[in-house]
N, C-alpha and C positions, 0 to 999 in steps of 0.2 A: 418405395425407392427399395431397389434390388440389392443383394448382397454385395455385387461387383461395385454398384455405385458407392454404396458406404464404405468399400476398402479403398477405393480412389480417393474419395473424401477425407478419410482419415489419413492416406498419405500425403494429400495436399497440405493439411493442415500441420502434420509433423514436420514437412519439407518447410513450410512457411515460419514455422517457429524456430527451427534450426538456422535458418537464413537471418530473420530478425536478431537472434544471438550473435551471429557474425559480423554485423554490419560495424558496430562500434570498433571491433578489432581492425576491420579494413580501413575504416576512416582514419583510425590512428597510425596505420601505417603509411598511408599517403601524405598525412600530416608531418610525420618524421622523415619522409623523403623530402618533402618541400623544405623542411628546414634546413636539412643536410645540403640540399642543392643552393639554397639562398646563401647559407654562410660559404660555401666553397666560393660563390661567385662575389658577394659583397663584404666578406669578412664577418667576424664573429659578432661584432656590435650592430653593423648595418642588417645582416642577414636575420638576426634574431628580432630586431626593430620592425623589418619589413614583413616578416611572417606573422608577428604578433598584430600588426595592423591588418593584415589580410584576414586574420582569424576572427577579428570583432566584426558581427554581422553588417551593420550599415556602413561602417567606417571603411571596412575593406573594399565593399562595392563602390564607395565615393572615390575612394583612392584608385582602385583600377580604372575607373571610368576618366577620372582627370588625368592620369597617365596616358591613356589612349587618346585623348583629345590633345594633350600637350605634346605627345611622341616621344617620350622617354620617362625613365623612372625618376622618382623623386630621390630615392636612396641610389646613388650611382654605384655601377660595379667598381670594384677595386682595380686598379691598374695592375696588369701582370707585370711580375718581376722576372726579369731575365736571368736564368743561372749564370752564375760567373763563370767566364771563359777559362779553360786550362791554359796556364802559361808553362 
């Protein structure tokens, strides 16, 4: 193995370690965005429950499959409230 090949291999190992350390943070950001989006659509209680169910490995998958087959969410979006008209 030549010197250039060793340098490339060393760089690949370092990049792989750095990427592996960043994965939990990226997953956490995606989960946080999902919670915020669900709470905005479904309200505090409904959004939290919906996200918690989706986070459980087999339960979340079964819930999503059932929602696709059913054609609608189990936890409905809250009804939008119209802002009061200026009088």
